[in-house]
C-alpha positions as CSV (number, residue, x, y, z in Angstrom):
1,X,28.9,52.7,-35.3
2,X,25.7,51.0,-35.7
3,X,24.0,49.3,-32.9
4,X,22.8,46.4,-32.9
5,X,19.0,46.7,-33.8
6,X,16.7,47.6,-36.2
7,X,13.7,50.3,-35.5
8,X,10.7,50.6,-37.4
9,X,9.3,54.6,-37.1
10,X,5.7,54.9,-38.4
11,X,4.5,58.6,-37.4
12,X,2.0,60.7,-39.9
13,X,3.3,63.5,-38.5
14,X,6.2,64.6,-41.2
15,X,8.3,67.0,-38.4
16,X,8.4,64.3,-35.5
17,X,8.8,61.3,-38.1
18,X,11.6,63.1,-39.4
19,X,13.4,64.3,-36.4
20,X,13.0,60.8,-34.8
21,X,14.5,59.4,-37.7
22,X,17.8,61.8,-37.5
23,X,18.1,61.4,-33.8
24,X,18.1,57.7,-33.7
25,X,20.5,57.3,-36.5
26,X,22.9,59.6,-34.8
27,X,22.7,57.7,-31.8
28,X,23.6,54.2,-34.1
29,X,20.1,52.5,-35.1
30,X,19.2,51.8,-38.2
31,X,15.9,53.4,-38.9
32,X,12.9,53.0,-41.5
33,X,10.3,55.7,-41.4
34,X,7.2,55.1,-42.5
35,X,4.0,58.1,-42.7
36,X,1.4,55.3,-42.3
37,X,0.7,51.9,-41.4
38,X,-0.4,51.1,-44.4
39,X,2.8,52.0,-46.3
40,X,4.5,50.0,-43.6
41,X,2.1,46.8,-44.1
42,X,2.5,47.1,-47.8
43,X,6.4,47.6,-47.8
44,X,8.5,46.7,-44.8
45,X,10.3,42.9,-44.6
46,X,10.6,41.8,-41.2
47,X,13.9,41.5,-39.7
48,X,15.4,41.4,-36.2
49,X,16.1,41.9,-33.7
50,X,14.1,45.3,-33.8
51,X,11.3,47.3,-32.4
52,X,7.9,49.2,-34.0
53,X,8.1,52.6,-32.6
54,X,4.6,53.2,-33.6
55,X,2.0,56.5,-33.0
56,X,-1.4,55.6,-32.1
57,X,-3.0,58.0,-33.5
58,X,-3.2,58.1,-37.5
59,X,-5.6,58.6,-40.3
60,X,-5.5,55.7,-42.1
61,X,-4.8,52.7,-39.3
62,X,-4.8,53.4,-35.8
63,X,-1.8,51.9,-34.0
64,X,-3.7,49.1,-32.1
65,X,-5.2,48.3,-36.1
66,X,-2.1,47.7,-37.2
67,X,-0.4,45.5,-34.2
68,X,-4.0,43.5,-34.6
69,X,-3.1,43.0,-38.3
70,X,0.7,42.0,-37.1
71,X,-0.8,39.7,-34.9
72,X,-2.6,38.1,-37.7
73,X,0.3,37.9,-40.1
74,X,2.4,36.4,-37.5
75,X,4.7,39.2,-37.5
76,X,6.5,39.3,-33.4
77,X,8.1,42.6,-33.7
78,X,7.6,43.9,-30.5
79,X,6.4,47.2,-30.4
80,X,6.4,50.4,-28.6
81,X,3.5,52.8,-28.7
82,X,4.0,56.8,-28.9
83,X,1.1,59.5,-28.5
84,X,0.0,62.6,-27.7
85,X,-3.6,61.6,-27.3
86,X,-4.6,58.2,-26.3
87,X,-7.9,56.8,-24.9
88,X,-7.2,54.6,-21.8
89,X,-9.1,51.6,-23.4
90,X,-6.7,51.9,-26.0
91,X,-3.5,51.6,-23.8
92,X,-4.8,49.1,-22.3
93,X,-5.5,47.2,-25.5
94,X,-2.6,47.9,-27.0
95,X,-0.7,46.3,-23.5
96,X,-3.1,43.3,-23.7
97,X,-2.0,42.3,-27.1
98,X,1.8,42.3,-26.5
99,X,3.0,45.8,-26.9
100,X,6.3,46.6,-24.4
101,X,5.7,49.6,-23.4
102,X,3.7,52.9,-24.4
103,X,5.4,56.8,-24.1
104,X,3.5,59.7,-23.8
105,X,4.5,62.9,-26.3
106,X,6.4,64.9,-25.1
107,X,9.1,62.4,-24.0
108,X,12.7,62.6,-23.1
109,X,15.6,61.0,-24.6
110,X,16.6,59.1,-22.0
111,X,13.2,57.5,-21.4
112,X,12.7,56.7,-25.4
113,X,16.2,55.0,-26.0
114,X,16.0,53.0,-22.5
115,X,12.2,51.5,-24.5
116,X,14.0,50.8,-27.4
117,X,17.0,49.4,-25.9
118,X,14.8,47.0,-23.7
119,X,12.3,46.0,-27.0
120,X,15.0,45.2,-29.0
121,X,16.7,43.4,-26.0
122,X,13.0,41.4,-26.3
123,X,13.3,40.5,-29.7
124,X,16.6,39.3,-29.4
125,X,15.9,36.7,-26.6
126,X,12.5,36.0,-28.7
127,X,14.8,35.3,-31.7
128,X,17.2,32.9,-29.6
129,X,14.0,31.1,-28.4
130,X,12.4,30.7,-32.0
131,X,16.2,29.3,-33.2
132,X,16.8,26.6,-30.5
133,X,13.3,25.4,-31.5
134,X,13.6,25.1,-34.8
135,X,17.0,22.8,-33.9
136,X,15.1,21.2,-31.3
137,X,12.4,20.5,-34.0
138,X,15.1,19.4,-36.2
139,X,16.6,16.9,-33.7
140,X,12.8,15.0,-32.9
141,X,12.4,15.0,-36.4
142,X,15.3,12.7,-37.0
143,X,14.2,9.9,-34.4
144,X,12.9,7.0,-36.0
145,X,8.9,6.3,-35.0
146,X,10.3,4.0,-32.0
147,X,12.8,6.3,-30.7
148,X,10.0,8.9,-30.7
149,X,7.8,6.4,-28.4
150,X,10.8,6.1,-26.2
151,X,11.4,9.6,-25.3
152,X,7.7,10.5,-24.5
153,X,7.6,8.2,-21.8
154,X,10.8,8.9,-20.6
155,X,9.3,12.7,-20.7
156,X,6.1,10.8,-18.9
157,X,8.7,9.9,-16.0
158,X,8.6,6.1,-16.8
159,X,11.5,3.7,-15.9
160,X,13.2,1.7,-18.9
161,X,11.6,-1.6,-17.6
162,X,8.2,0.0,-17.6
163,X,8.5,1.4,-21.0
164,X,9.4,-1.8,-22.1
165,X,6.4,-3.4,-20.8
166,X,4.3,-0.6,-22.4
167,X,6.0,-1.1,-26.0
168,X,6.0,-5.4,-25.2
169,X,9.9,-5.6,-25.9
170,X,13.1,-6.1,-23.4
171,X,14.7,-3.9,-20.9
172,X,17.9,-4.1,-23.1
173,X,16.0,-3.0,-26.0
174,X,14.8,0.1,-24.5
175,X,18.1,1.3,-23.1
176,X,19.6,1.0,-26.8
177,X,16.8,3.3,-27.9
178,X,17.1,5.4,-24.6
179,X,21.0,6.3,-25.7
180,X,20.1,7.0,-29.3
181,X,17.6,9.4,-28.2
182,X,19.7,10.9,-25.9
183,X,22.4,11.4,-28.6
184,X,20.2,12.5,-31.4
185,X,18.4,15.2,-29.1
186,X,22.1,16.4,-27.8
187,X,20.8,16.3,-23.9
188,X,22.7,14.4,-21.2
189,X,20.2,13.7,-18.8
190,X,16.7,12.7,-18.4
191,X,15.7,16.3,-16.5
192,X,17.3,18.1,-19.7
193,X,15.5,16.1,-22.1
194,X,12.1,16.9,-20.5
195,X,13.0,20.8,-20.5
196,X,13.8,20.5,-24.1
197,X,10.8,18.5,-25.0
198,X,8.1,20.7,-23.0
199,X,9.9,24.0,-24.0
200,X,9.0,23.2,-27.9
201,X,5.6,21.5,-27.0
202,X,6.7,18.7,-28.6
203,X,4.1,16.6,-27.9
204,X,2.0,18.3,-30.3
205,X,4.5,18.3,-32.8
206,X,2.5,17.2,-36.2
207,X,4.5,13.8,-36.3
208,X,2.8,12.9,-33.6
209,X,-0.4,13.7,-34.7
């Protein structure tokens, strides 16, 4: 039975790559293997949830260099570095740039499988956050310009009467706008509205530019 998760295995050591690929497929993962970082960049297609199992030392491009390229491309698949010979500064660089784990060869199967499972779970949560973010922004874009103004002031903590003064209208009118904002944003309290607004960084939405 296939596990829910995809592994990109990048290692220039043919025997290591082949044995890892076979072993990981045997335990149920979908595995794509690459002999070089360049080949991975040229041919891989992003999927999620997934993990990149990445050798640190390769002739064409080091693991950290590939990691930097992926950051530039906006690819956020979590990385687990695997290496037999890494310098401390490479480990620090990799972890600072977002790698979720670092394994030294030789490692045991249990250690590897835990690192993979943790990374895939991280990516699953990351994907869920992205999907929620997209939906929240779609809801926000359904608001009229005046409703967006009311939304912003609600998030700032203003009461209906204060918003009415700010916008030069009546308390009753603001109540109507507020009800529409709450309905379109699918929230039942101002606290929940504030949470969604901040988590999706709506203050910096292009509509507010």
